[in-house]
Every structure is written in structure tokens, then in C-alpha cells.
Backbone bond lengths (Angstrom), bond angles and torsions (degrees), N, CA, C in turn:
res aa  C-N    CA-C-N  psi(-1)  N-CA   C-N-CA  omega(-1)  CA-C   N-CA-C  phi
1 M - - - 1.456 - - 1.526 107.79 -
2 R 1.316 114.95 131.01 1.477 121.91 -176.60 1.527 108.82 -107.61
3 L 1.349 115.65 125.69 1.461 121.58 -175.64 1.518 111.87 -124.60
4 V 1.326 115.47 138.39 1.459 122.42 166.37 1.525 105.59 -109.93
5 L 1.330 115.44 120.80 1.461 120.76 178.59 1.521 108.72 -94.55
6 D 1.326 115.68 126.92 1.453 120.60 174.69 1.535 107.81 -63.68
7 T 1.307 116.61 153.63 1.468 119.85 -175.21 1.525 112.50 -61.90
8 N 1.337 118.46 -28.60 1.464 119.36 178.48 1.526 110.91 -64.83
9 V 1.321 116.96 -34.77 1.463 121.56 178.83 1.527 110.19 -71.24
10 V 1.314 116.75 -43.00 1.466 120.80 -179.46 1.529 110.01 -65.13
11 A 1.333 116.97 -45.72 1.468 120.36 179.42 1.525 110.28 -59.59
12 S 1.297 117.34 -43.58 1.461 121.39 178.83 1.522 110.97 -62.48
13 A 1.327 116.86 -43.72 1.466 121.01 179.55 1.525 111.29 -63.05
14 L 1.319 116.64 -42.32 1.462 120.73 -177.19 1.521 113.01 -72.16
15 L 1.328 116.77 -37.45 1.469 120.05 -173.77 1.519 114.19 -95.44
16 W 1.327 117.55 -32.49 1.458 120.29 -175.69 1.531 113.10 -115.16
17 G 1.306 117.03 -21.63 1.463 119.18 -178.75 1.508 110.56 77.45
18 G 1.305 116.61 -122.37 1.452 121.72 178.07 1.510 113.00 58.29
19 V 1.319 115.28 -150.53 1.462 121.91 -175.48 1.537 112.43 -60.08
20 P 1.331 120.49 -43.08 1.469 118.72 178.95 1.533 113.40 -58.67
21 R 1.325 117.22 -32.62 1.470 119.73 179.70 1.536 111.03 -63.45
22 L 1.326 117.57 -24.89 1.468 120.50 178.24 1.531 111.19 -62.25
23 L 1.323 117.21 -28.96 1.471 120.27 176.75 1.525 110.40 -69.45
24 L 1.339 117.00 -39.89 1.464 119.99 176.59 1.523 109.87 -64.94
25 Q 1.323 116.01 -39.53 1.468 120.39 178.30 1.528 110.39 -63.03
26 A 1.319 117.16 -41.14 1.466 120.50 177.88 1.529 110.46 -61.73
27 G 1.328 116.19 -35.98 1.467 120.21 175.99 1.520 111.66 -66.91
28 R 1.339 116.14 -43.38 1.472 119.87 178.24 1.527 111.26 -61.57
29 E 1.321 115.49 -36.94 1.467 120.69 -178.10 1.533 112.29 -84.28
30 K 1.329 116.63 2.42 1.474 122.65 178.77 1.531 113.03 62.90
31 R 1.337 116.17 24.65 1.470 119.78 174.44 1.517 110.53 -81.17
32 V 1.345 115.77 -21.90 1.464 122.54 174.16 1.518 107.49 -137.78
33 E 1.309 115.56 160.89 1.457 120.68 173.11 1.524 107.31 -107.45
34 L 1.335 116.10 121.42 1.454 121.60 178.37 1.524 108.39 -92.71
35 L 1.328 115.84 135.48 1.460 121.61 -178.68 1.515 109.33 -129.46
36 S 1.317 115.21 146.24 1.458 120.73 -179.56 1.517 108.36 -150.20
37 S 1.324 115.53 -170.62 1.465 121.47 179.03 1.519 108.11 -145.59
38 A 1.313 116.05 162.60 1.465 120.34 177.75 1.529 110.00 -57.70
39 A 1.322 116.86 -38.12 1.468 120.23 180.00 1.533 111.39 -63.74
40 L 1.332 117.05 -41.50 1.467 119.59 179.03 1.526 110.95 -69.88
41 L 1.319 118.10 -36.13 1.469 120.29 176.55 1.526 110.89 -65.99
42 A 1.330 117.05 -37.99 1.465 120.79 176.49 1.529 110.27 -64.59
43 E 1.318 116.56 -41.06 1.467 120.48 177.66 1.525 110.08 -64.19
44 L 1.324 117.52 -40.96 1.463 121.25 177.96 1.529 110.37 -61.42
45 T 1.324 116.87 -43.51 1.466 121.03 177.46 1.527 110.27 -59.34
46 N 1.316 116.21 -44.28 1.458 121.61 179.16 1.528 111.33 -61.53
47 I 1.317 116.43 -44.95 1.469 120.52 -178.95 1.527 110.47 -64.14
48 L 1.337 116.26 -48.47 1.462 119.69 -177.15 1.526 112.74 -67.18
49 S 1.322 117.14 -19.31 1.461 121.77 -179.69 1.531 112.57 -83.51
50 R 1.303 117.68 -3.40 1.468 120.25 179.35 1.521 110.44 -67.55
51 R 1.313 114.86 141.65 1.477 121.02 -177.02 1.523 112.16 -54.99
52 K 1.314 117.32 -34.65 1.464 119.37 -176.13 1.530 112.40 -63.54
53 F 1.330 117.18 -15.85 1.460 120.48 179.24 1.531 113.02 -102.15
54 D 1.324 117.57 3.11 1.470 121.19 -176.68 1.527 112.88 -52.92
55 K 1.339 117.57 -45.85 1.467 120.38 -177.69 1.527 111.01 -66.51
56 K 1.313 117.31 -40.45 1.468 120.77 179.06 1.523 110.83 -65.73
57 I 1.322 116.01 -40.70 1.471 120.33 178.41 1.524 109.06 -63.79
58 A 1.326 117.40 -46.63 1.460 121.17 179.72 1.534 110.88 -60.38
59 A 1.327 116.84 -41.28 1.470 121.09 -179.90 1.526 111.92 -65.41
60 S 1.322 116.86 -26.67 1.467 120.06 -179.23 1.526 111.65 -74.15
61 T 1.329 116.88 -15.77 1.474 125.26 -175.76 1.531 112.28 62.87
62 L 1.312 117.19 16.13 1.462 122.18 176.06 1.520 108.88 -120.21
63 T 1.311 116.37 158.57 1.459 120.00 173.48 1.519 109.10 -84.38
64 V 1.308 115.73 167.47 1.459 120.33 175.28 1.529 109.82 -57.42
65 D 1.328 116.00 -45.74 1.472 119.15 -179.45 1.518 111.97 -61.39
66 Q 1.324 117.44 -39.13 1.469 120.29 178.65 1.526 111.16 -65.57
67 L 1.325 117.05 -40.86 1.468 120.33 177.58 1.528 110.73 -62.28
68 V 1.328 115.87 -46.16 1.466 120.13 -179.90 1.528 109.86 -64.45
69 D 1.324 117.27 -41.07 1.465 120.73 178.50 1.524 111.48 -62.07
70 R 1.319 117.17 -38.29 1.476 119.88 177.87 1.518 110.83 -62.72
71 Y 1.325 115.94 -42.28 1.463 118.12 177.82 1.533 110.05 -67.65
72 A 1.317 116.64 -43.20 1.466 120.71 -178.85 1.526 111.27 -59.56
73 A 1.321 117.06 -31.75 1.464 120.74 178.68 1.525 111.83 -68.39
74 L 1.323 116.54 -23.67 1.471 121.36 179.12 1.528 112.80 -87.05
75 A 1.312 116.78 -23.59 1.462 121.20 -170.28 1.527 111.39 -109.57
76 A 1.313 115.61 134.97 1.466 120.47 172.06 1.528 107.32 -77.80
77 L 1.331 116.36 138.81 1.464 119.91 -177.84 1.524 111.00 -97.36
78 V 1.321 114.49 140.44 1.460 122.59 175.10 1.518 108.49 -130.34
79 R 1.312 115.68 163.02 1.467 120.62 174.59 1.528 107.16 -94.62
80 P 1.340 117.87 122.36 1.472 120.27 -176.91 1.531 112.73 -57.76
81 T 1.315 114.47 142.08 1.457 122.43 174.27 1.525 108.03 -81.34
82 P 1.337 118.42 132.96 1.470 118.67 174.88 1.532 109.55 -59.52
83 T 1.321 116.17 134.82 1.470 119.96 -178.58 1.519 110.06 -128.58
84 P 1.326 115.21 151.02 1.464 118.18 172.71 1.527 109.11 -70.81
85 R 1.295 116.68 167.53 1.465 120.67 -179.63 1.526 108.48 -63.75
86 I 1.328 116.42 109.87 1.456 122.69 179.82 1.521 110.09 -112.12
87 A 1.327 115.43 -48.87 1.466 121.49 -176.29 1.525 110.31 -81.25
88 P 1.327 116.24 152.46 1.467 119.54 176.40 1.533 112.45 -58.75
89 D 1.343 117.40 -34.40 1.463 122.28 179.93 1.527 108.53 -102.67
90 P 1.326 118.28 119.65 1.465 120.02 -178.60 1.529 113.72 -59.28
91 D 1.342 117.78 -23.15 1.458 120.70 177.17 1.526 112.19 -64.90
92 D 1.329 116.75 -19.88 1.465 120.77 -179.79 1.524 112.83 -83.57
93 D 1.320 117.38 -6.88 1.463 119.90 179.65 1.523 111.91 -59.10
94 V 1.333 117.30 -34.59 1.466 120.47 -179.39 1.531 110.77 -67.30
95 V 1.316 117.68 -32.19 1.469 120.97 176.92 1.527 108.74 -65.42
96 I 1.318 115.80 -46.23 1.467 120.56 179.79 1.526 110.05 -65.61
97 G 1.329 117.19 -44.36 1.460 120.82 178.70 1.516 112.38 -61.24
98 T 1.334 116.55 -37.29 1.464 120.89 177.22 1.524 109.77 -65.40
99 A 1.315 116.49 -44.42 1.468 120.35 -179.62 1.533 111.70 -63.92
100 L 1.326 116.96 -39.86 1.465 119.75 178.84 1.531 110.80 -65.99
101 A 1.323 116.91 -44.55 1.468 120.78 179.49 1.526 110.92 -63.55
102 A 1.332 116.38 -34.79 1.459 122.01 -177.60 1.526 112.43 -82.46
103 K 1.320 115.87 -6.72 1.471 120.19 -173.15 1.535 109.88 53.07
104 A 1.328 113.84 44.97 1.465 121.15 -177.81 1.519 111.13 -71.73
105 D 1.319 114.27 153.13 1.463 120.83 173.33 1.520 110.31 -86.13
106 L 1.346 115.41 -36.24 1.460 120.72 -173.96 1.524 111.96 -137.24
107 I 1.320 115.18 143.56 1.459 122.80 161.53 1.524 104.48 -104.86
108 V 1.328 116.54 123.90 1.462 121.24 -179.24 1.519 107.45 -106.00
109 T 1.326 115.65 122.33 1.456 120.77 -174.27 1.525 111.30 -148.17
110 G 1.311 115.26 156.99 1.459 121.76 171.01 1.516 111.09 -105.50
111 D 1.325 116.44 3.54 1.459 123.70 -176.91 1.541 109.21 -82.18
112 K 1.331 116.18 108.70 1.473 120.22 -175.35 1.536 113.25 -59.15
113 P 1.344 119.05 -43.88 1.466 117.40 177.35 1.540 112.58 -61.25
114 L 1.317 117.70 -37.41 1.463 120.06 177.92 1.529 110.43 -69.63
115 L 1.317 117.13 -39.86 1.467 120.51 176.10 1.526 111.54 -59.59
116 S 1.333 116.28 -31.53 1.467 120.30 -177.77 1.525 112.54 -64.64
117 V 1.335 117.71 -18.09 1.467 120.35 177.76 1.524 109.93 -64.13
118 G 1.334 116.25 -36.92 1.458 120.47 175.79 1.514 115.00 82.09
119 E 1.326 116.19 -65.47 1.458 121.31 179.79 1.523 109.31 -159.12
120 Y 1.311 115.83 146.14 1.459 120.92 176.82 1.518 108.09 -149.21
121 Q 1.300 116.03 123.62 1.470 123.80 178.73 1.529 111.99 47.30
122 G 1.321 115.76 44.90 1.457 120.85 175.88 1.517 115.42 84.75
123 V 1.341 117.96 -3.27 1.467 121.37 177.80 1.526 108.01 -97.66
124 R 1.334 116.28 122.92 1.465 120.86 178.44 1.518 109.82 -90.24
125 F 1.324 116.48 141.89 1.460 123.97 178.08 1.526 106.60 -102.90
126 V 1.346 116.91 115.53 1.455 120.58 -173.64 1.525 110.99 -134.21
127 S 1.330 114.65 161.30 1.462 121.66 175.08 1.527 108.85 -80.88
128 V 1.319 116.09 170.69 1.465 120.78 178.07 1.524 110.23 -59.05
129 S 1.327 117.15 -47.39 1.474 119.55 -177.96 1.528 111.02 -63.99
130 Q 1.324 118.05 -39.00 1.460 120.48 176.95 1.526 110.63 -63.44
131 A 1.323 117.08 -42.58 1.465 121.00 178.86 1.519 110.84 -60.44
132 L 1.322 116.80 -43.74 1.455 119.84 -179.50 1.533 111.35 -65.30
133 Q 1.325 117.29 -36.30 1.458 120.39 175.29 1.525 111.24 -63.37
134 I 1.333 116.50 -43.33 1.464 121.43 -179.74 1.523 110.03 -65.29
135 I 1.324 116.62 -44.72 1.470 120.85 179.89 1.526 110.23 -62.34
136 G 1.323 114.95 -39.90 1.470 119.72 -179.30 1.508 113.23 -63.00
137 T 1.326 116.38 -26.77 1.464 120.30 -177.65 1.522 111.68 -103.74
138 A 1.342 116.99 -3.91 1.470 119.60 -177.01 1.519 110.78 -77.43
């Protein structure tokens, strides 16, 4: 099963752990293949660099770059496919383009407008809990 994790899911997994971290664990255990792109890694760096996450970053004892590098080591990188406007937010086009280029089965996101897309060209848009259910039965 091939997954593209939206940056909100990755940030949550890296900083808070919990259920989203189970997706990273599945990637480490090779139960799923995690895919990303340079654009999504840059967005992750930008998100983790926000002041509101300073305490969480400090508590992790890692730098933002180290956290992003750890995720990048788990994910195969692809170059996003240009896509027409599919998502309500144009910033989400890169997530969809990454998933199309990666021939992903799922985009995993906590973004409700992106989840509302449902499916596009064979890629399903699911929540973390839905992804874990699918992985558990795959």
C-alpha cells in the first residue's frame, strides 16, 4: 500500500506521536510505502518552524531539519504531477500531484476540505484512522 501523508499528519506524528505516529511506524516496518516530494518536505519544514511549535521542537531534542530528515529517510521522493484545481485550497494541489506521481493508493490527511474530495484518479483521500483501518485489513 502506497501512502502520501499530508504535512499536517506528519507534523502531528513527529511532534505529538499518538495515532499518526503509527503510520510512520508502518513505514519503518515496510508494511506501507510512504511517498513524498521536495515541495511537501519544504512545507513540512515551514510548518515545523512556526513559533507555536518552538516548545515541542525543543522537547524533541532535535532540530526542525533533523525531524524533517528523519521523515525524509522514511519516504521515497517523487516529483509532483501538475494537476488541475481539484482541492478547495490550491495549496493542496501539490499533495494531489505528489500522490498521482507516486501512484499512491491513499492520501492521508486531517484537512477536512481535502478529505471532501474523496477520490481522484484512483487515489482515495482518508483520515489517519481510516488509513490505519485499511492498512490493518490489507
